[in-house]
N, C-alpha and C positions, 0 to 999 in steps of 0.2 A: 600476442602471447602464444607460447607453445602449448601443445596438448597437455604436457606435464604440469605447467603452471596453471592452466585452466582447471585441471583435475584437482590440483592442490588448493586452489581457491574454493572449489566446491567442498573440499574437506574442511576448510575454515568455516564455511557456512553450516556444515553438519555439526561441528562442535559448538558454534555460536547458538544454533537453534536448540541444541540440547541444554545449554546453559540458560537460555531464555525460558525454555519450558519449565525447568526446575524453579527458576526465580519467580515466574508468574504463578505457578501452582502453590508455592510456599508462601506467597504474599496474600494480602487482603484484596488484591485487584479483581480476582474472579468474582462475578456475580453469584448469588446464592443458587441461581438456576443452572449454573454451569459447573458440574462436578469434575470435568476434565476437559482438556483442550482437544485432543484427538487420540486415536489409537496409537500405540507405541510405534515410533520411528516414522510416522507419516509426516509430521511437521519437519523433522530433520531431513528426510529425503527430498521433500518439496523445496526446502530452503537451499539444500546443496545443489539441486538442479538449477534453481534460479541464480545462485552465485556463479555457477559454471557458465550459464547462458549470458549473464552480464559480463563476465570476464571475456568471453568469446567475442561479444559484440563491441564492448567499449575498449577493451585492451587495458594496458597498464597506464591509465590516466587517473589523475587525482579524483575525478568525480565517481570513479568506480567504488570508492569507499562509501560515498554518500548513498549511491543507488543500492549498493549491497546492504547497507543498513536499512534502507527502506524495505527491501525484501525480507530481511531478518525480522523486522518489527511488524511488517504487514501480514506475514503468515500467521502468527499467533493472534493478531487483531482480527483477522478474518475468521479464525477458528472460534474465538470467543463470541463474535457476533453471530456466527452460524448456529452455535449451540444455545445461546442465551437471548438472542435478538437485542443485545446491548453492546455498546462500544465504551468501555471504561475510560473515563477522563484521565485516571491515574496512569493509564497505559498510552493514551494518545499524546498527552503533553510532553512527557519525557522523550518519546519517539520523535516528535517534531523538533524539540530543542536540539537533540543530538544531530538530526538531519540538517538543521540550519547551521550548526557548528561545522559539520563536515563540508557542507557546500561553501561556507565562508573560507575554510581552509583550502578548498580547491581553487577558489577565486584568488587567494593569496599566492598559491603555488603557480597558478597559470598567469599571474600578473594581469588579470583581466576582471574588472569589477562588473562589467555589463551583464554577464549571465546571472550574477547574484542579484542585481537590481531587477532583472526580468523575473527571477525566481520570486522575489518579494511581491512583484506586481501580479504574478500568476496566483500567488496565495490570496492576495486581496480580491482578485477577479473571481476566484471560485468561492471565497467566503461571501462575496456580495451576491453571486448567483444562487448559492445554496441558502443563504440567509433570506433572500426573497422568497424562495420556495417554502422555507420553514415558517415564515410569518404569514404568507398569503394562503398557504394550505395547511392549517394546523392539523397535526396527526399524520400528514403524508410523509414527513421527513423527521427523523429523530435528531435530538441535539448532538448525539455522538456522530451522526453522519455529517452534521454541519462542522463540527470540530475536525473531523477527519479530512474534510475537503480542504481545509487550510494546509494540512500536512502534504496532501497530494498535490496541491497547487504549487507548493515550494518545489517539489520534484519535477513536475511537468513544466513549470516556468523556466527552470534551468535548461531544459531540453529545447524550449522554443514555444512560440505561440501556436504553431501547428500541433505540437504535442499536447498542449493544454486542451485544444478543441478535440483532438483525436482521442486522447485518454478519457475525457469526459463522455464523449459519445459512445466509445467502446464499452465503458462501464454500464451505462444505461441500456445499451443494446443487449449486453449479456444478461442483465437483469430481466429485460423484457422477454427475451427468449426463454429464460428459466420459468418466468411466470406463465408464459403461453404453454410450455410443456406441462407444467403442473396443473393448469386449468383443464387441459385435455384429459389428464389422468385423474384429477380429483374433483373437478367442478369449479364453479365461479368464485368460491371463497379461498382458493389456493394461494392467491396473491398475498394473503396475510401470513403465509409461511415463509416468505422470502425476505431475508435481510438484505439491505442494499450495500452495506459496507464491503463484503467480500468481492462483489462485482466491481465496485469503484476501484478497489485495490488491483484487481485483475486487469481492468482497463488501463490503469496507470502504468503498471509494469509492462504490459503489452506495447503501449505507446513509447515507453522508454527504449525498449528493445528495438522497436521499428525505427525510431528516430536515429538510433546509433548506426543503422545500416547506411544512412545517406552520407 
């Protein structure tokens, strides 16, 4: 893709982020503890940057739409979780359904069903992994994190099994670093202030961008 088309796709992300912000804030999705998503323009700028980065790495391929949607939905999801320590089911499920539809469309356009099958397998793998953590360590993982893992597994599975492993590890590593920094600054109870969702989303998007380099 040319620089102009990459910048243009970033503009699409900017507009979509603005629409999603308005839709989420005017709906009943936001928890009572979350009065706003983020300061003005923050979500839009972050989403635009992600759209441009994805266009740069992936190019004009059918799966660009799916991964761009993941970025568009992931940014407000991360913002809600960061502000309220909750991941609303009403935001996770529609995001996952749209992602699955876009990946299915990409499989049809590419005339290759294998990445879609691997995507479904990635979703099941992460749901199993996070489900085990959820039930074996009650309170250590939220139900929203469990549901989010299925959505992220779809995206990572499409990119490959290496991406599934890398994206998961990067998310947990980023969360661990954040907890360490907060513990140094605030004390041993600081880990209670860290939501996992934003870091899982960051790890997934980083793995997607890295896998597109190969």
